[in-house]
C-alpha positions, 0 to 999 in steps of 0.5 A, spaced: 371 701 479 377 702 475 378 695 475 372 694 470 372 695 463 370 702 461 364 699 456 360 696 461 353 699 462 353 699 470 347 704 470 343 699 465 345 693 469 342 697 475 336 699 472 334 692 470 335 690 477 331 695 479 325 693 474 326 686 477 325 688 484 319 692 482 315 686 480 318 682 485 316 686 491 309 685 488 310 677 487 313 677 494 307 680 497 302 676 493 305 670 496 304 672 503 297 674 502 295 668 498 299 664 504 303 660 499 309 657 501 312 654 495 312 656 487 317 660 484 317 668 484 319 672 489 323 678 490 330 675 489 328 670 484 325 676 479 332 680 481 336 674 478 331 673 472 332 681 470 340 680 471 340 674 467 336 678 461 341 684 462 347 679 462 345 675 456 344 681 452 350 684 454 354 678 452 350 678 446 352 685 444 359 684 446 360 677 442 356 680 436 351 674 437 344 674 438 343 667 439 346 668 446 340 672 449 336 667 445 339 661 448 339 664 455 332 666 454 330 658 453 334 656 459 330 661 463 323 659 460 325 652 461 326 653 468 320 657 469 316 651 466 319 646 470 318 650 477 311 651 475 310 643 473 313 641 480 309 646 484 303 643 480 304 636 482 304 638 489 298 643 489 291 641 486 290 649 486 296 651 482 292 654 476 294 660 473 301 662 470 301 670 472 307 669 476 311 665 471 309 669 465 311 675 469 318 672 470 319 671 462 317 679 461 322 681 467 327 677 463 326 681 456 325 687 460 332 686 463 335 685 456 331 691 453 335 696 458 342 693 455 340 693 448 339 701 449 331 701 450 332 704 457 326 708 457 321 703 454 323 698 459 322 702 465 315 704 462 313 697 461 316 695 468 311 700 471 306 697 467 307 690 469 307 692 476 301 695 476 297 690 472 299 685 477 298 689 483 291 691 481 288 684 480 282 685 484 280 692 481 281 689 474 277 682 475 272 686 478 271 691 472 271 685 467 266 681 471 261 687 470 262 688 463 256 685 459 257 682 452 254 689 449 260 693 452 265 688 449 261 689 442 261 697 443 269 697 445 270 692 438 266 697 434 270 703 437 276 699 435 274 698 428 272 705 427 279 708 429 284 703 426 280 700 420 275 705 418 279 712 419 286 710 415 282 708 409 278 715 409 281 721 405 284 726 409 283 732 405 277 736 402 272 733 398 268 739 396 269 745 391 269 750 397 274 745 402 269 745 407 268 737 408 274 733 410 271 726 411 277 724 415 276 730 420 269 728 420 270 721 422 275 723 427 269 727 430 265 720 430 270 717 434 271 722 439 263 722 440 263 715 441 269 715 445 267 720 450 260 716 451 264 710 452 269 713 457 263 716 461 260 710 462 266 706 464 268 712 469 261 711 472 262 704 472 269 705 476 268 711 480 260 711 481 255 715 477 256 722 480 264 722 480 264 719 473 260 724 470 263 730 473 270 727 470 267 726 464 265 733 463 271 736 466 276 732 461 271 731 455 270 739 455 277 739 453 276 736 447 269 737 445 263 740 450 258 739 444 260 731 444 260 731 452 253 734 451 251 729 446 253 723 450 250 725 457 243 727 453 243 720 450 244 717 457 239 721 461 234 717 457 236 711 461 232 714 467 228 720 469 231 720 476 232 726 480 239 724 482 241 722 475 239 728 472 242 733 477 249 729 476 248 729 468 247 736 468 253 738 473 257 734 468 254 737 462 255 744 465 262 742 467 264 741 460 261 748 458 265 751 463 271 748 460 269 751 453 269 758 456 276 757 459 278 754 452 276 760 449 280 765 453 286 760 453 286 760 445 285 768 445 291 769 450 295 764 445 294 768 439 293 775 441 293 777 448 291 784 448 284 781 446 283 778 452 281 785 455 275 785 450 273 778 451 274 778 459 267 781 461 262 777 456 266 770 456 268 771 463 261 772 465 258 766 462 263 762 464 262 764 471 255 763 471 255 756 468 260 754 473 256 756 479 250 753 476 254 746 475 257 747 482 249 747 485 247 741 481 253 737 483 252 739 490 245 737 490 247 730 486 252 729 492 246 730 497 242 725 494 247 720 492 245 714 496 238 714 493 240 715 486 246 710 486 241 705 488 236 706 483 239 708 477 241 702 472 247 704 468 247 702 461 252 703 455 250 709 451 255 707 446 252 708 439 256 709 432 249 711 429 248 717 433 255 719 432 254 719 425 248 723 424 251 728 429 257 728 424 253 729 418 249 735 421 256 738 423 258 737 416 252 741 413 253 747 418 261 747 416 259 747 409 254 753 410 259 757 414 264 756 408 259 758 403 258 765 407 265 766 408 266 765 400 260 769 397 260 774 403 267 776 404 269 782 408 262 783 411 257 779 416 262 778 421 257 776 426 253 772 421 259 768 420 260 767 427 253 765 429 254 760 423 261 757 426 258 757 433 253 752 431 258 747 430 265 749 434 267 755 437 275 754 436 275 755 429 272 762 430 275 764 436 282 763 433 280 766 426 277 773 430 283 773 434 288 773 428 283 778 425 284 783 431 291 782 431 292 783 424 288 790 423 293 795 427 299 792 422 295 794 416 295 802 418 289 802 422 291 803 429 286 808 430 280 803 429 284 798 433 279 798 439 273 798 434 276 791 431 277 788 438 270 790 439 268 786 433 272 780 434 270 780 442 263 780 440 263 775 434 267 770 439 261 772 444 256 771 439 259 764 437 259 762 444 252 763 445 250 760 438 254 754 440 250 754 447 243 754 444 245 748 439 247 744 445 241 746 449 237 744 443 241 737 443 239 736 450 232 738 448 231 733 442 235 727 445 235 728 453 230 727 458 225 732 461 228 732 467 235 734 464 232 739 459 229 744 464 235 744 468 240 745 462 234 751 460 235 754 467 243 754 465 242 757 458 237 762 460 242 765 465 248 764 460 245 768 454 242 773 459 249 775 462 252 774 455 247 779 451 248 784 457 255 784 456 255 785 449 250 791 450 254 794 455 260 793 451 257 797 445 254 802 449 261 804 452 264 803 445 259 808 442 
């Protein structure tokens, strides 16, 4: 390669050709499946289009004239249009411009690589190929969407990209508890989880979709998952649906206990020894109950899937109401912390747990971490016990709140299943606290 100038980006040219080949393979396969004997767009065509984009952009950079790339793009566009018209004249079924538009996109991606946006071009090339390859599933999903589903998506977009930016991202009360920006994020999260769970159920079936909603939604907010699934249970009191919803809901709760352990491990790993028994016991109990309901749900899948109509559970109004309750509890927690400092750790933990366990978990982990540094090494075990008990109380309080949401918003078929799990969780957590207090004394 010594005969080539040193500034020729051979790697970029190779990536551009690979992007053209990636999209071209799909278009070649599409022509074979559809039985098309003519028209533009095969493997070789797309490789050449990508090459044209790369060469045009390199020449534009070399001679300092972006018009070279624009002129070549115009020629490629004209050839694409001419090819489509020639094919359409001979074939009455020649409607749709997917292949033609894809060729223009490949030309632009080829240019994007040489212009220095290699990673972006590769990502967009993969996305383009995926959009072309998943034609049937995407069309099937759109066919199942109702007008209500479309309106729900638009409302969520408006709430996220229009309402959120205009809200102040700072406390608006004297105690620094109420942040409208963060509260609206909670509204968006609850609404998005409701919509995501509905889409997952439509795509994968109610059983798998609900379980995945609980698993991934629990990483963000188990309370939001509880709210979304409880509201959905009102659609039907089917035994099969209630088992699936209970499984998804309890999976989210299981993730919450795992999240507590991860947060403690990050802030103050020695505290893990103190929370291992209570948090571990409650997490294990809820995981077992979730597995039982999931197994029962899978066993009755044939009956439930055919008898339960899916409805879009999206509701900004319900999410806003929950956010207002969340704000009221945040304010109460802040007032206790402000006017009752240094005492009432367990009361603060119980209040904090009514809305979220993350804040109190991180706070108590920092509390336990800081005590030995203040010359109180002898009492470090006591401080660790206080922190672990506070975290456990917060987890129990949060569980009670979520159970209340299910009882208030959900069907009775779901409620009694959740009550079973809650009673076992509280029993195991309370027993662990009592054992810890007894051993500590």
